[in-house]
C-alpha positions in Angstrom: 28.3 -9.3 -10.0 29.7 -6.3 -8.1 31.4 -4.9 -11.2 28.1 -5.1 -13.2 26.3 -3.3 -10.3 29.0 -0.5 -10.4 28.4 0.0 -14.1 24.7 0.1 -13.6 25.0 2.6 -10.8 27.2 4.9 -12.9 24.9 4.7 -15.9 21.9 5.6 -13.7 23.6 8.5 -12.2 24.7 9.9 -15.6 21.1 9.5 -16.9 19.6 11.4 -13.9 22.2 14.2 -14.3 21.3 14.7 -17.9 17.6 14.6 -17.2 17.8 17.2 -14.4 19.9 19.5 -16.6 17.5 19.2 -19.4 14.5 20.0 -17.2 16.1 23.3 -16.1 17.5 24.3 -19.4 14.2 23.7 -21.2 12.4 26.3 -19.0 14.1 29.7 -19.8 11.7 31.7 -17.7 12.7 30.0 -14.4 16.0 30.9 -12.9 16.8 33.2 -15.8 17.2 36.9 -15.6 16.7 39.8 -18.0 18.8 42.9 -17.3 19.8 41.3 -14.0 16.1 41.4 -12.8 14.4 38.2 -11.6 11.4 37.2 -13.8 9.1 36.5 -10.8 5.6 38.0 -10.8 4.4 36.2 -7.6 5.8 38.6 -5.0 2.8 40.5 -3.7 4.5 43.8 -2.9 6.2 46.8 -4.6 9.2 48.2 -2.9 9.6 51.9 -3.6 11.5 54.8 -2.3 9.6 57.5 -0.4 9.0 60.9 -2.1 11.1 63.5 -0.3 10.2 66.4 -2.6 7.4 67.8 -0.4 8.0 70.1 2.6 8.1 68.4 6.0 7.4 70.0 9.4 6.8 69.1 13.0 4.7 71.2 15.4 4.8 74.1 12.9 8.6 74.0 12.6 10.0 73.2 9.1 12.7 70.7 8.4 15.6 72.1 6.3 15.3 69.6 3.5 17.9 71.4 1.4 20.4 69.9 3.8 21.4 66.5 2.4 22.1 65.1 5.9 18.6 66.0 7.1 17.0 64.6 3.9 18.9 61.3 4.3 18.0 60.9 8.0 14.3 61.5 7.4 14.5 59.1 4.4 15.8 56.4 6.7 12.9 56.7 9.2 10.3 57.0 6.5 11.5 53.8 4.9 11.9 51.9 8.2 8.3 52.7 9.3 6.8 52.3 5.8 8.1 48.7 5.5 7.8 47.8 9.2 4.4 46.4 8.3 2.9 44.7 11.4 4.0 47.4 13.8 2.9 50.3 11.6 -0.5 48.9 10.8 -1.1 48.2 14.5 -0.1 51.8 15.3 -2.7 53.0 12.8 -5.3 50.8 14.4 -4.4 51.9 17.9 -4.5 55.6 16.8 -8.2 55.4 16.4 -8.5 54.0 19.9 -6.3 56.6 21.7 -5.9 59.7 19.6 -9.3 61.2 20.4 -8.5 61.4 24.1 -4.9 62.5 23.5 -5.8 65.2 21.0 -8.4 66.7 23.3 -6.0 66.9 26.2 -3.2 68.4 24.0 -5.6 71.0 22.8 -6.8 71.9 26.3 -3.1 72.5 27.3 -2.1 74.4 24.1 0.4 71.7 23.0 0.7 71.2 19.3 -1.3 68.2 18.1 1.8 66.7 16.5 2.9 65.6 19.9 0.4 62.8 19.8 2.9 61.0 17.5 5.4 61.2 20.4 3.2 58.7 22.2 3.4 56.4 19.2 7.2 56.6 19.1 7.5 56.1 22.8 5.3 53.0 23.2 3.4 52.2 20.0 0.4 53.4 22.0 0.8 50.5 24.5 1.3 50.4 28.2 4.8 49.1 27.8 7.7 48.8 30.3 11.1 49.8 29.0 14.3 48.1 30.1 15.1 51.2 32.1 11.8 51.0 33.9 9.8 53.7 32.1 6.1 52.8 32.0 2.9 53.6 30.2 2.0 55.1 26.9 4.1 58.2 27.6 7.0 56.2 29.1 7.5 58.1 32.4 10.3 57.1 34.7 9.1 56.8 38.3 10.8 60.0 39.6 9.5 62.1 36.7 6.0 60.7 37.1 5.9 61.7 40.8 7.4 65.1 40.0 4.4 65.8 37.6 1.8 64.6 40.0 1.3 60.9 39.1 0.7 58.4 41.9 3.0 55.3 41.6 3.0 52.4 44.1 2.2 48.7 44.2 -1.6 49.2 43.9 -1.9 52.3 41.8 0.4 53.4 38.9 -1.0 56.4 37.1 1.6 56.2 34.4 -0.9 53.7 33.0 -3.8 56.2 33.3 -4.3 57.6 29.8 -5.9 60.9 30.8 -3.6 61.6 33.8 -0.4 60.6 32.1 -1.3 62.7 29.1 -1.9 65.7 31.4 1.5 65.1 33.0 3.2 64.8 29.6 1.7 68.2 28.7 3.1 69.8 31.9 6.5 68.4 31.1 6.4 69.5 27.5 5.5 73.1 28.5 8.4 73.2 31.0 10.8 72.1 28.3 9.5 74.5 25.7 9.8 77.4 28.1 13.5 76.6 28.4 14.3 75.6 24.8 11.9 77.9 22.8 11.5 75.2 20.1 9.0 72.4 19.8 11.4 70.2 17.9 14.1 70.6 20.6 11.4 69.9 23.2 10.6 66.6 21.5 14.3 65.8 21.4 14.5 66.6 25.1 11.6 64.3 25.9 13.8 61.5 24.6 17.2 62.6 25.9 16.4 64.8 28.9 16.3 68.6 29.1 19.8 68.9 30.7 21.4 66.8 28.1 20.0 68.8 25.2 20.8 72.1 26.8 24.4 71.0 27.5 24.9 69.7 24.0 23.5 72.9 22.5 26.0 74.9 24.5 29.0 72.7 23.9 28.5 72.2 20.2 27.5 75.9 19.6 24.4 74.5 17.9 21.4 76.7 17.0 18.9 74.0 16.1 18.3 70.3 16.6 19.5 69.6 13.1 22.9 71.1 14.0 23.4 68.7 16.9 25.6 65.6 16.8 23.9 63.2 19.2 23.7 59.5 20.0 21.8 57.3 17.6 18.5 57.2 19.4 18.1 60.9 19.9 19.6 61.7 16.6 16.9 59.6 14.9 14.1 60.6 17.3 12.6 63.7 15.7 12.9 62.2 12.2 11.0 59.2 13.5 8.3 61.4 14.8 8.0 63.1 11.4 7.9 59.7 9.6 5.2 58.4 12.0 3.2 61.6 11.4 3.4 61.3 7.6 2.3 57.6 7.6 -0.4 57.8 10.2 -2.0 61.0 8.8 -2.2 59.6 5.3 -1.7 55.8 5.5 -3.1 55.0 2.0 -0.3 57.0 0.4 2.1 54.5 2.0 0.1 51.4 1.1 -1.8 50.8 4.3 -5.5 50.3 3.9 -8.1 49.8 6.7 -11.8 49.5 6.5 -13.8 51.2 9.2 -14.6 47.9 10.8 -10.9 47.1 11.2 -10.1 50.2 13.3 -9.8 49.7 17.1 -12.8 51.6 18.7 -12.0 54.3 21.3 -12.6 53.3 24.9 -15.4 55.9 25.4 -18.4 53.7 26.3 -18.1 53.7 30.1 -19.5 55.3 33.2 -17.5 56.7 36.2 -17.8 55.2 39.6 -16.2 57.3 42.4 -14.4 55.2 45.1 -13.2 56.8 48.3 -12.7 53.6 50.4 -10.8 50.4 50.2 -11.9 47.8 47.6 -11.0 44.4 49.1 -11.5 42.4 45.9 -11.7 44.0 42.5 -13.3 40.8 41.1 -16.2 41.3 43.5 -16.4 45.0 42.7 -16.5 44.2 39.0 -19.3 41.8 39.4 -21.3 44.3 41.5 -20.8 46.8 38.7 -22.1 44.4 36.1 -18.7 43.7 34.4 -15.7 41.4 34.7 -12.3 41.7 36.3 -10.7 41.5 32.9 -12.8 44.4 31.5 -12.2 46.4 34.6 -8.5 46.1 34.0 -8.8 46.9 30.3 -10.5 50.2 31.1 -8.4 50.9 34.2 -4.8 49.6 33.6 -3.6 51.9 36.4 -5.1 49.4 38.9 -2.1 47.3 39.6 -3.3 44.8 42.1 -6.4 42.6 42.7 -7.5 45.1 45.4 -7.4 48.8 46.0 -6.3 49.8 49.4 -7.3 53.4 50.2 -6.1 54.3 53.6 -6.2 58.0 53.0 -9.8 58.1 51.6 -8.6 59.5 48.3 -11.3 59.7 45.6 -10.5 57.5 42.6 -12.5 57.6 39.4 -12.9 54.0 38.1 -14.2 53.5 34.6 -16.9 50.8 34.3 -17.8 49.7 30.8 -21.5 50.1 29.9 
């Protein structure tokens, strides 16, 4: 009985092996390759290299694309951001929300418009907190924020105030440009610090940013800015398509309420103004607490959505 069962089991296993092999070998299109290329037409994307044959520039300063090192470093950032799908398309959506305000303030301060892409590189246009403690769309550290006139405490943190933090960023960029006389070096200094870039320029006897040998983050930084600029300024060329209805609308439908005294409860204040606590925080992310102590009688401009 046991011996017959063993024969039966072996015969069944042999039959199944032959059947499985026949089912695969009878379908030459599946699992086969022509010229080492998989015959699979179901993958809904085309992976292509980015065209580097055009000129590239940032803030009016041309990248030396005849330098193979420069070309390869830019190529890396263009490819990373082109195929970093979710982050890139969110950046495109957020640009419609924040760029109108940022562009206006940059223009008023005679800062090249390309510096709006610095805010994308720093924070993806979000009020993020970095591991080092930098905050807001422009990623100010606390000391630098206070140096450039931003209030930072438990109740108010103007690093999260779009207009005020952008104004502060403009002041910092102007200071750096006066020292470095190059907008590209100014952008690099925003990432690494003015003293670091100045010191490295001197020690390495470098004349431009592209001559510098820097750490990975700052070495990639300007190229990342250029890549972001290329993609966000002409997204369809990189395969990103948005209908008008899919863009995030700018936060421009509000009225200003001036406050020069303490607000004991922002929930009550929001209700009195015909809105909600949540929407008050969306329009005023610089309000850090559920109340606004104002011992000095300072005038705060609070945005209230209409």
